[in-house]
LUMZA-925681 format. One line per field, with one value per residue: x, y, z of N, C-alpha, C, O in turn; residue number from 1; residue in three letters. Coordinates in nm, 2 decimals. Layout:
N
n_px <- (X:...)
n_py <- (Y:...)
n_pz <- (Z:...)
ca_px <- (X:...)
ca_py <- (Y:...)
ca_pz <- (Z:...)
c_px <- (X:...)
c_py <- (Y:...)
c_pz <- (Z:...)
o_px <- (X:...)
o_py <- (Y:...)
o_pz <- (Z:...)
pos <- (NUM:...)
code <- (Ala:...)
% end
This chain:
214
n_px <- (8.09:7.88:7.80:7.71:7.88:8.12:8.43:8.37:8.26:8.51:8.68:8.56:8.55:8.85:8.97:8.81:8.90:9.16:9.18:9.03:9.25:9.51:9.42:9.37:9.64:9.76:9.83:9.58:9.35:9.12:9.05:9.08:8.94:8.70:8.70:8.72:8.46:8.28:8.35:8.32:8.04:7.90:7.92:7.81:7.55:7.47:7.44:7.25:6.90:6.78:6.70:6.86:7.09:7.19:7.20:7.41:7.62:7.62:7.76:8.01:8.16:8.13:8.35:8.54:8.60:8.62:8.95:9.01:9.02:9.19:9.42:9.51:9.46:9.51:9.70:9.74:9.67:9.45:9.20:9.17:9.25:8.94:8.82:8.87:8.81:8.51:8.47:8.53:8.29:8.12:8.10:8.08:7.85:7.72:7.72:7.56:7.60:7.86:8.06:8.07:8.10:8.36:8.51:8.49:8.59:8.86:8.93:8.91:9.13:9.39:9.38:9.45:9.75:9.83:9.72:9.91:10.10:10.08:10.17:10.45:10.46:10.27:10.27:10.30:10.05:10.08:10.03:9.92:10.23:10.30:10.20:10.27:10.51:10.67:10.93:11.31:11.45:11.76:12.07:12.10:11.85:11.86:11.83:11.94:12.06:12.24:12.23:12.44:12.50:12.47:12.66:12.88:12.94:13.08:13.37:13.33:13.33:13.09:12.88:12.70:12.34:12.12:12.06:12.19:12.05:11.94:11.90:11.95:11.96:12.20:12.47:12.68:12.89:12.76:12.49:12.20:12.12:11.93:12.04:12.23:12.36:12.61:12.69:12.82:12.56:12.49:12.60:12.42:12.53:12.82:13.09:13.11:13.18:13.13:13.04:12.95:12.77:12.44:12.22:12.01:12.10:12.25:12.50:12.70:12.98:13.12:13.32:13.57:13.57:13.62:13.81:14.01:14.01:13.78)
n_py <- (10.97:10.66:10.44:10.21:10.19:10.12:10.16:10.23:9.96:9.84:9.95:9.90:9.63:9.57:9.74:9.60:9.34:9.38:9.49:9.30:9.06:9.16:9.14:8.86:8.81:8.98:9.10:9.30:9.30:9.28:9.54:9.58:9.36:9.45:9.65:9.57:9.46:9.65:9.76:9.57:9.50:9.74:9.70:9.52:9.55:9.79:9.65:9.42:9.35:9.32:9.02:8.89:9.03:8.94:8.61:8.66:8.75:8.57:8.41:8.51:8.53:8.28:8.18:8.33:8.20:7.98:8.02:8.14:7.88:7.73:7.86:7.80:7.53:7.38:7.44:7.39:7.52:7.46:7.47:7.74:7.84:7.76:7.92:8.19:8.13:8.15:8.35:8.49:8.40:8.52:8.78:8.81:8.74:8.93:9.16:9.42:9.38:9.22:9.37:9.56:9.32:9.21:9.42:9.41:9.19:9.17:9.36:9.19:9.04:9.19:9.29:9.10:9.06:9.31:9.36:9.17:9.41:9.48:9.37:9.47:9.66:9.60:9.33:8.96:8.73:8.38:8.23:8.07:8.03:7.74:7.78:8.01:8.05:8.30:8.36:8.36:8.11:8.07:8.05:8.25:8.28:8.03:7.84:7.54:7.32:7.09:7.09:7.35:7.37:7.05:6.94:7.03:6.82:6.62:6.38:6.46:6.38:6.23:6.07:5.75:5.85:5.67:5.35:5.24:5.15:5.06:5.36:5.60:5.81:6.06:6.23:6.52:6.77:6.88:6.86:6.73:6.49:6.30:5.98:5.74:5.41:5.33:5.04:4.86:4.79:5.02:5.06:5.20:5.51:5.42:5.57:5.77:5.86:6.09:6.00:6.08:6.29:6.38:6.61:6.62:6.38:6.15:5.99:5.73:5.60:5.33:5.46:5.32:5.12:5.24:5.37:5.58:5.52:5.37)
n_pz <- (7.37:7.39:7.63:7.49:7.26:7.07:7.20:7.39:7.47:7.45:7.61:7.90:7.94:7.89:8.15:8.29:8.30:8.34:8.60:8.75:8.69:8.85:9.10:9.06:9.09:9.28:9.61:9.71:9.85:9.74:9.66:9.39:9.27:9.37:9.14:8.88:8.90:8.86:8.62:8.43:8.47:8.43:8.15:8.12:8.21:8.02:7.78:7.83:7.92:8.27:8.34:8.20:8.25:8.48:8.44:8.24:8.40:8.59:8.46:8.35:8.63:8.70:8.55:8.64:8.89:8.82:8.75:8.98:9.10:8.99:9.05:9.34:9.37:9.15:8.96:8.70:8.41:8.32:8.39:8.42:8.15:8.03:8.21:8.08:7.83:7.84:7.94:7.77:7.55:7.72:7.71:7.45:7.35:7.49:7.38:7.13:6.89:6.59:6.58:6.84:7.01:6.87:7.04:7.25:7.36:7.24:7.42:7.64:7.64:7.58:7.79:7.99:8.00:8.04:8.31:8.46:8.51:8.72:8.89:8.93:9.15:9.34:9.62:9.52:9.51:9.66:9.45:9.14:9.10:8.95:8.70:8.57:8.64:8.74:8.90:8.77:8.64:8.76:8.90:9.06:9.16:9.34:9.18:8.98:8.76:8.85:9.23:9.34:9.61:9.69:9.53:9.59:9.81:9.75:9.80:10.03:10.44:10.63:10.87:10.90:10.95:11.00:10.90:10.56:10.31:10.05:10.08:10.27:10.60:10.62:10.81:10.71:10.81:10.99:10.89:10.76:10.53:10.26:10.15:9.93:9.95:9.80:9.64:9.89:10.13:10.39:10.77:11.07:11.21:11.11:10.96:10.67:10.34:10.06:9.73:9.52:9.30:9.21:9.07:9.39:9.42:9.61:9.69:9.81:10.02:10.26:10.44:10.53:10.34:10.12:9.82:9.66:9.34:9.33)
ca_px <- (8.11:7.83:7.84:7.64:7.96:8.28:8.52:8.34:8.31:8.64:8.78:8.50:8.63:8.98:8.93:8.71:8.99:9.29:9.18:9.03:9.37:9.58:9.36:9.45:9.83:9.89:9.75:9.51:9.30:8.97:8.97:9.13:8.80:8.56:8.69:8.70:8.37:8.22:8.33:8.24:7.89:7.86:7.96:7.65:7.42:7.46:7.39:7.16:6.83:6.80:6.72:6.99:7.24:7.22:7.23:7.54:7.72:7.66:7.85:8.15:8.18:8.16:8.50:8.62:8.58:8.78:9.07:9.04:9.04:9.33:9.59:9.50:9.43:9.53:9.80:9.77:9.65:9.31:9.04:9.23:9.19:8.84:8.75:8.91:8.70:8.35:8.48:8.51:8.16:8.00:8.11:8.06:7.70:7.59:7.71:7.47:7.66:8.00:8.18:8.09:8.15:8.48:8.57:8.49:8.65:8.97:8.97:8.99:9.27:9.48:9.36:9.51:9.87:9.81:9.69:10.04:10.24:10.05:10.31:10.58:10.42:10.24:10.35:10.25:9.99:10.17:9.96:10.03:10.40:10.34:10.16:10.30:10.64:10.71:11.07:11.34:11.52:11.86:12.17:12.12:11.73:11.85:11.79:12.04:12.05:12.27:12.24:12.60:12.52:12.51:12.75:13.03:12.95:13.14:13.47:13.37:13.33:12.99:12.84:12.57:12.25:12.08:12.08:12.15:11.99:12.08:11.90:11.90:12.04:12.35:12.51:12.79:12.92:12.65:12.40:12.17:12.07:11.95:12.16:12.21:12.47:12.67:12.78:12.72:12.50:12.59:12.51:12.44:12.65:12.95:13.16:13.09:13.26:13.01:13.14:12.90:12.63:12.36:12.15:12.01:12.13:12.38:12.59:12.80:13.04:13.13:13.48:13.64:13.60:13.69:13.97:14.03:13.95:13.61)
ca_py <- (10.85:10.65:10.29:10.08:10.23:10.00:10.18:10.16:9.78:9.81:9.99:9.81:9.54:9.64:9.78:9.53:9.25:9.45:9.47:9.13:8.98:9.21:9.11:8.73:8.80:9.08:9.15:9.42:9.34:9.31:9.65:9.53:9.28:9.55:9.80:9.50:9.41:9.77:9.78:9.46:9.48:9.82:9.67:9.38:9.66:9.89:9.60:9.36:9.34:9.24:8.93:8.84:9.10:8.86:8.48:8.66:8.80:8.44:8.29:8.51:8.47:8.10:8.17:8.37:8.09:7.86:8.09:8.11:7.70:7.71:7.93:7.80:7.41:7.26:7.50:7.30:7.59:7.39:7.52:7.87:7.84:7.72:8.03:8.23:8.08:8.16:8.55:8.60:8.39:8.61:8.96:8.82:8.74:9.02:9.26:9.43:9.33:9.19:9.46:9.56:9.20:9.21:9.52:9.36:9.03:9.29:9.45:9.08:9.03:9.30:9.34:8.99:9.07:9.43:9.26:9.16:9.52:9.48:9.22:9.50:9.74:9.55:9.20:8.87:8.62:8.27:8.12:8.09:7.97:7.68:7.80:8.14:8.06:8.44:8.33:8.36:7.97:8.07:8.01:8.37:8.24:7.95:7.69:7.48:7.16:7.06:7.21:7.37:7.32:6.94:6.92:7.08:6.76:6.52:6.35:6.48:6.28:6.20:5.97:5.77:5.85:5.57:5.20:5.28:4.95:5.12:5.49:5.63:5.95:6.08:6.40:6.63:6.95:6.93:6.91:6.58:6.48:6.18:5.97:5.59:5.35:5.29:4.91:4.77:4.84:5.04:5.05:5.33:5.49:5.38:5.68:5.74:5.94:6.07:5.97:6.12:6.41:6.38:6.72:6.58:6.22:6.15:5.84:5.78:5.44:5.31:5.47:5.17:5.01:5.38:5.37:5.62:5.44:5.28)
ca_pz <- (7.37:7.50:7.71:7.39:7.16:7.04:7.21:7.56:7.49:7.46:7.76:8.02:7.92:7.92:8.26:8.40:8.34:8.41:8.75:8.78:8.67:8.90:9.23:9.11:9.13:9.45:9.75:9.73:9.99:9.75:9.59:9.24:9.24:9.34:9.01:8.80:8.87:8.87:8.50:8.37:8.51:8.36:8.00:8.08:8.23:7.91:7.68:7.83:8.01:8.39:8.34:8.12:8.29:8.62:8.43:8.22:8.49:8.72:8.37:8.43:8.79:8.68:8.45:8.71:8.97:8.80:8.77:9.11:9.15:8.93:9.09:9.43:9.40:9.09:8.89:8.54:8.42:8.24:8.44:8.37:7.97:8.01:8.25:7.97:7.68:7.89:7.94:7.57:7.52:7.81:7.64:7.32:7.40:7.56:7.25:7.02:6.74:6.59:6.62:6.96:7.06:6.89:7.06:7.41:7.35:7.25:7.58:7.78:7.56:7.58:7.95:8.08:8.01:8.14:8.47:8.51:8.58:8.84:9.00:8.94:9.25:9.43:9.68:9.49:9.58:9.67:9.37:9.03:9.06:8.90:8.60:8.50:8.66:8.76:8.89:8.65:8.69:8.78:8.99:9.18:9.19:9.41:9.08:8.90:8.67:8.97:9.30:9.39:9.74:9.73:9.43:9.68:9.93:9.70:9.90:10.24:10.51:10.75:10.96:10.86:11.08:10.97:10.84:10.43:10.25:10.01:10.11:10.44:10.62:10.66:10.87:10.66:10.80:11.09:10.81:10.75:10.41:10.23:10.07:9.87:9.95:9.64:9.65:9.97:10.27:10.52:10.92:11.09:11.27:10.99:10.90:10.52:10.24:10.01:9.64:9.35:9.33:9.05:9.13:9.45:9.46:9.68:9.68:9.96:9.99:10.38:10.48:10.59:10.18:10.00:9.78:9.59:9.24:9.34)
c_px <- (8.01:7.88:7.76:7.78:8.08:8.34:8.49:8.35:8.47:8.77:8.66:8.55:8.79:8.98:8.92:8.86:9.10:9.27:9.18:9.15:9.48:9.55:9.37:9.55:9.85:9.77:9.71:9.41:9.13:8.95:8.97:8.97:8.71:8.55:8.68:8.57:8.27:8.23:8.35:8.13:7.85:7.85:7.81:7.53:7.39:7.42:7.29:7.04:6.84:6.80:6.85:7.10:7.26:7.24:7.39:7.68:7.78:7.80:8.02:8.16:8.23:8.38:8.56:8.66:8.68:8.88:9.13:9.14:9.15:9.44:9.60:9.53:9.51:9.67:9.80:9.77:9.53:9.20:9.04:9.20:9.09:8.79:8.79:8.80:8.59:8.34:8.47:8.34:8.09:7.98:8.06:7.92:7.63:7.63:7.62:7.50:7.79:8.10:8.20:8.18:8.30:8.61:8.62:8.61:8.82:8.98:9.00:9.09:9.37:9.48:9.46:9.64:9.89:9.81:9.82:10.17:10.15:10.15:10.46:10.56:10.36:10.30:10.25:10.17:10.07:10.06:9.97:10.16:10.40:10.34:10.25:10.43:10.75:10.83:11.16:11.45:11.70:11.92:12.12:12.00:11.73:11.85:11.91:12.06:12.10:12.31:12.40:12.56:12.55:12.63:12.90:13.05:13.09:13.27:13.46:13.33:13.20:13.00:12.68:12.45:12.13:12.14:12.08:12.14:11.88:12.04:11.91:11.93:12.14:12.40:12.66:12.79:12.77:12.49:12.35:12.11:12.04:12.00:12.18:12.34:12.52:12.73:12.68:12.64:12.56:12.52:12.53:12.52:12.81:12.99:13.17:13.18:13.17:13.10:13.12:12.78:12.59:12.27:12.12:12.06:12.26:12.43:12.71:12.83:13.09:13.35:13.61:13.71:13.63:13.77:13.91:13.97:13.82:13.53)
c_py <- (10.75:10.47:10.23:10.19:10.13:10.00:10.18:10.05:9.72:9.81:9.93:9.73:9.50:9.62:9.65:9.37:9.28:9.45:9.37:9.03:9.03:9.20:8.98:8.76:8.87:9.09:9.24:9.43:9.37:9.42:9.66:9.49:9.39:9.63:9.66:9.47:9.47:9.74:9.70:9.47:9.59:9.79:9.59:9.45:9.75:9.80:9.46:9.38:9.30:9.05:8.86:8.84:9.00:8.65:8.53:8.68:8.63:8.33:8.37:8.54:8.35:8.10:8.23:8.30:8.01:7.87:8.05:7.98:7.64:7.69:7.83:7.61:7.30:7.31:7.46:7.38:7.55:7.47:7.70:7.91:7.85:7.85:8.18:8.24:8.16:8.32:8.55:8.54:8.51:8.75:8.93:8.81:8.82:9.19:9.27:9.38:9.29:9.29:9.51:9.43:9.21:9.28:9.47:9.25:9.08:9.37:9.32:9.08:9.07:9.29:9.22:9.08:9.18:9.39:9.24:9.26:9.50:9.42:9.34:9.66:9.67:9.38:9.10:8.81:8.54:8.17:8.15:8.05:7.88:7.66:7.88:8.12:8.23:8.44:8.32:8.19:8.01:8.05:8.10:8.33:8.13:7.79:7.65:7.30:7.07:7.15:7.19:7.32:7.17:6.87:6.93:6.98:6.69:6.54:6.47:6.36:6.33:6.08:5.92:5.76:5.70:5.43:5.31:5.18:4.99:5.23:5.50:5.79:5.95:6.24:6.42:6.75:6.96:6.92:6.76:6.62:6.31:6.13:5.83:5.55:5.30:5.20:4.84:4.83:4.90:5.08:5.16:5.36:5.47:5.50:5.64:5.86:6.02:6.13:6.06:6.18:6.43:6.47:6.69:6.46:6.22:6.02:5.84:5.61:5.43:5.36:5.38:5.09:5.11:5.35:5.47:5.63:5.41:5.36)
c_pz <- (7.49:7.53:7.61:7.28:7.14:7.11:7.37:7.60:7.59:7.60:7.86:8.00:7.96:8.05:8.37:8.43:8.33:8.56:8.81:8.79:8.80:9.05:9.22:9.15:9.25:9.54:9.73:9.82:9.92:9.60:9.42:9.22:9.23:9.20:8.91:8.79:8.81:8.70:8.42:8.40:8.46:8.20:8.00:8.08:8.09:7.79:7.74:7.98:8.19:8.45:8.30:8.13:8.42:8.56:8.31:8.32:8.61:8.58:8.34:8.55:8.79:8.68:8.62:8.83:8.98:8.74:8.87:9.16:9.10:9.00:9.23:9.43:9.27:8.99:8.77:8.49:8.29:8.25:8.38:8.22:7.97:8.10:8.15:7.86:7.73:7.93:7.79:7.52:7.61:7.74:7.53:7.30:7.41:7.46:7.15:6.90:6.71:6.65:6.77:7.02:7.01:6.97:7.24:7.42:7.35:7.38:7.65:7.72:7.60:7.77:8.05:8.06:8.05:8.28:8.50:8.55:8.68:8.96:8.96:9.08:9.34:9.53:9.62:9.60:9.61:9.57:9.27:8.96:8.96:8.71:8.55:8.51:8.66:8.79:8.80:8.74:8.65:8.90:9.08:9.26:9.33:9.32:9.01:8.89:8.78:9.08:9.37:9.49:9.77:9.64:9.54:9.83:9.87:9.77:10.03:10.33:10.59:10.80:10.93:11.00:11.10:10.89:10.68:10.33:10.17:10.06:10.28:10.46:10.68:10.70:10.82:10.73:10.91:11.02:10.77:10.62:10.34:10.11:10.02:9.91:9.80:9.68:9.77:10.11:10.37:10.66:10.97:11.18:11.23:10.94:10.75:10.43:10.15:9.84:9.51:9.39:9.17:9.12:9.25:9.51:9.49:9.73:9.73:9.98:10.20:10.38:10.46:10.44:10.10:9.94:9.66:9.43:9.26:9.30)
o_px <- (8.03:7.96:7.74:7.72:8.10:8.36:8.56:8.40:8.51:8.87:8.73:8.64:8.83:8.98:8.98:8.89:9.17:9.36:9.27:9.15:9.53:9.63:9.40:9.57:9.94:9.65:9.80:9.36:9.04:8.88:8.88:8.88:8.66:8.45:8.59:8.54:8.18:8.13:8.39:8.08:7.73:7.77:7.73:7.43:7.28:7.37:7.26:7.06:6.94:6.85:6.93:7.19:7.38:7.28:7.48:7.80:7.89:7.88:8.12:8.20:8.33:8.47:8.62:8.77:8.77:8.92:9.22:9.25:9.19:9.51:9.71:9.62:9.55:9.75:9.88:9.89:9.52:9.12:8.96:9.12:9.05:8.69:8.71:8.72:8.56:8.24:8.39:8.28:8.02:7.88:7.98:7.87:7.52:7.56:7.58:7.43:7.87:8.19:8.30:8.30:8.37:8.73:8.72:8.70:8.90:9.08:9.10:9.17:9.45:9.58:9.53:9.63:9.98:9.91:9.85:10.27:10.24:10.17:10.58:10.64:10.42:10.40:10.13:10.20:10.19:10.02:10.02:10.19:10.48:10.41:10.33:10.49:10.85:10.90:11.11:11.50:11.75:11.85:12.08:12.00:11.64:11.87:11.99:12.06:12.03:12.38:12.46:12.58:12.63:12.68:13.00:13.12:13.19:13.30:13.54:13.30:13.19:13.09:12.58:12.46:12.08:12.26:12.01:12.25:11.76:12.15:11.89:11.93:12.18:12.36:12.75:12.69:12.69:12.39:12.43:12.07:12.13:12.01:12.12:12.43:12.45:12.83:12.56:12.69:12.66:12.40:12.63:12.58:12.91:12.91:13.20:13.23:13.07:13.18:13.20:12.71:12.65:12.21:12.22:12.05:12.35:12.37:12.80:12.75:13.09:13.46:13.71:13.82:13.65:13.85:13.82:13.90:13.75:13.41)
o_py <- (10.75:10.41:10.12:10.27:10.05:9.89:10.13:10.01:9.66:9.75:9.92:9.73:9.41:9.51:9.62:9.32:9.17:9.40:9.33:8.94:8.94:9.25:8.93:8.75:8.83:9.09:9.32:9.54:9.44:9.40:9.71:9.56:9.44:9.67:9.69:9.44:9.41:9.70:9.74:9.41:9.57:9.86:9.60:9.43:9.77:9.86:9.40:9.42:9.23:8.99:8.80:8.77:8.98:8.57:8.45:8.64:8.59:8.24:8.30:8.65:8.30:8.05:8.16:8.34:7.97:7.77:7.97:7.97:7.53:7.59:7.77:7.57:7.19:7.22:7.53:7.39:7.62:7.52:7.76:7.99:7.95:7.89:8.27:8.33:8.25:8.40:8.62:8.62:8.59:8.82:9.02:8.90:8.83:9.30:9.18:9.34:9.31:9.29:9.50:9.43:9.23:9.25:9.48:9.25:9.04:9.45:9.32:9.13:9.00:9.28:9.25:9.18:9.18:9.39:9.31:9.23:9.50:9.44:9.29:9.75:9.68:9.34:9.12:8.82:8.59:8.07:8.26:8.05:7.90:7.59:7.83:8.15:8.26:8.51:8.25:8.17:8.00:8.02:8.05:8.34:8.14:7.67:7.74:7.20:6.97:7.25:7.10:7.19:7.15:6.76:6.85:7.01:6.70:6.65:6.53:6.25:6.45:6.01:5.99:5.69:5.66:5.42:5.41:5.13:4.98:5.28:5.42:5.87:5.87:6.34:6.36:6.83:7.05:6.97:6.68:6.73:6.22:6.19:5.77:5.64:5.24:5.22:4.80:4.92:4.85:5.12:5.23:5.27:5.49:5.54:5.53:5.95:6.00:6.22:6.10:6.14:6.46:6.42:6.73:6.43:6.27:5.96:5.92:5.51:5.53:5.31:5.39:5.04:5.08:5.27:5.45:5.73:5.44:5.34)
o_pz <- (7.61:7.46:7.67:7.23:7.24:7.16:7.46:7.70:7.68:7.64:7.96:8.07:8.04:8.09:8.48:8.54:8.32:8.63:8.89:8.88:8.85:9.12:9.33:9.27:9.33:9.53:9.73:9.86:9.98:9.49:9.35:9.16:9.12:9.15:8.83:8.67:8.74:8.64:8.31:8.30:8.43:8.14:7.91:8.00:8.07:7.69:7.64:8.09:8.21:8.54:8.37:8.08:8.45:8.64:8.30:8.31:8.67:8.60:8.32:8.53:8.85:8.74:8.70:8.88:9.06:8.67:8.88:9.21:9.14:9.02:9.24:9.50:9.29:8.95:8.71:8.45:8.18:8.16:8.31:8.18:7.90:8.04:8.17:7.82:7.65:7.93:7.73:7.45:7.55:7.73:7.49:7.22:7.37:7.46:7.08:6.81:6.81:6.74:6.83:7.05:7.11:6.98:7.31:7.50:7.43:7.39:7.72:7.79:7.66:7.85:8.15:8.12:8.13:8.35:8.59:8.60:8.77:9.08:8.96:9.09:9.45:9.48:9.64:9.72:9.61:9.61:9.26:8.84:8.87:8.64:8.48:8.41:8.60:8.73:8.71:8.85:8.54:9.00:9.19:9.38:9.42:9.37:8.97:8.96:8.81:9.06:9.42:9.49:9.86:9.67:9.55:9.92:9.93:9.81:10.09:10.28:10.62:10.79:10.93:11.10:11.20:10.84:10.67:10.29:10.19:10.10:10.37:10.37:10.77:10.64:10.87:10.72:10.89:11.07:10.74:10.58:10.35:10.01:10.11:9.92:9.71:9.75:9.78:10.17:10.43:10.67:10.95:11.24:11.31:10.86:10.71:10.50:10.23:9.82:9.43:9.49:9.07:9.22:9.31:9.63:9.43:9.83:9.71:9.97:10.26:10.34:10.40:10.41:9.98:10.00:9.59:9.39:9.16:9.29)
pos <- (1:2:3:4:5:6:7:8:9:10:11:12:13:14:15:16:17:18:19:20:21:22:23:24:25:26:27:28:29:30:31:32:33:34:35:36:37:38:39:40:41:42:43:44:45:46:47:48:49:50:51:52:53:54:55:56:57:58:59:60:61:62:63:64:65:66:67:68:69:70:71:72:73:74:75:76:77:78:79:80:81:82:83:84:85:86:87:88:89:90:91:92:93:94:95:96:97:98:99:100:101:102:103:104:105:106:107:108:109:110:111:112:113:114:115:116:117:118:119:120:121:122:123:124:125:126:127:128:129:130:131:132:133:134:135:136:137:138:139:140:141:142:143:144:145:146:147:148:149:150:151:152:153:154:155:156:157:158:159:160:161:162:163:164:165:166:167:168:169:170:171:172:173:174:175:176:177:178:179:180:181:182:183:184:185:186:187:188:189:190:191:192:193:194:195:196:197:198:199:200:201:202:203:204:205:206:207:208:209:210:211:212:213:214)
code <- (Met:Gly:Leu:Glu:Ser:Ala:Ala:Ala:Ala:Phe:Leu:Leu:Ala:Phe:Phe:Gly:Met:Leu:Phe:Leu:Val:Gly:Glu:Leu:Leu:Val:Lys:Met:Arg:Gly:Leu:Ala:Gly:Leu:Leu:Gly:Leu:Gly:Phe:Ile:Ser:Ile:Tyr:Phe:Ala:Ala:His:Leu:Ser:Pro:Ala:Ser:Phe:Phe:Leu:Val:Ile:Thr:Leu:Tyr:Leu:Leu:Ala:Leu:Ala:Leu:Met:Val:Ile:Asp:Gly:Lys:Leu:Leu:Asn:Asp:Gly:Leu:Leu:Ser:Phe:Ile:Gly:Val:Ile:Leu:Met:Phe:Val:Ser:Val:Gly:Ile:Ser:Ala:Pro:Asp:Trp:Val:Asn:Gly:Met:Tyr:Ala:Ile:Leu:Gly:Ile:Ile:Leu:Gly:Ile:Pro:Ala:Gly:Phe:Leu:Phe:Leu:Lys:Val:Phe:Pro:Lys:Arg:Asn:Met:Trp:Asn:Lys:Val:Thr:Leu:Phe:Asp:Arg:Leu:Thr:Ser:Glu:Ala:Gly:Tyr:Asn:Ser:Ile:Asn:Thr:Lys:Tyr:His:Gly:Leu:Ile:Asn:Lys:Glu:Gly:Ile:Ala:Leu:Thr:Asp:Leu:Arg:Pro:Ser:Gly:Thr:Ile:Arg:Val:Asp:Asp:Lys:Asp:Tyr:Ser:Ala:Val:Ala:Asn:Gly:Lys:Trp:Ile:Ser:Lys:Gly:Ser:Glu:Ile:Ile:Val:Thr:Tyr:Val:Asp:Gly:Thr:Lys:Ile:Leu:Val:Glu:Asp:Lys:Arg:Asn:Phe:Thr:Pro:Asp:Ser)
% end
């Protein structure tokens, strides 16, 4: 199997993308990134002249940079999408014919999800959380539509650490919370009682004015 064959195009693009995605997702101290760039560089070198090689590899690195910028700064997925499209373009225009180009693009497509397998072995980087949502949004993971910790504050008593006009800070069970006065404003130092919780929104009343039916 020569480096200019369709099968080689697929394998080089696949492993290049596999390791590059792995480098973006997990902490591998640059090893996966070097391997990924090595595979994709071999693919470009097998099909391009030296002048064209540097032009296309620059386009490919630009696409990779857009994905990194998205993961570290923006987290909205747009730059990552543009980066993937540029990768398709760079490997497609490098191929000697449409068959090799399609195999190379297929390698990119399959290499992206395959790169997520690194998450099962190596520690995850602190990026991409907003785009990929790796963690399940479950109560076991600390997520809930109504935070059970706050919901348990209902009917508990505490003290107003600041004036609530209408929002301020309260202390219940030696913990501080942001809260909103339900009705009349509450002065600093007043004893309060939590009457209602909606997610992390806490409504309180002055204990002196509170009645169970209020």
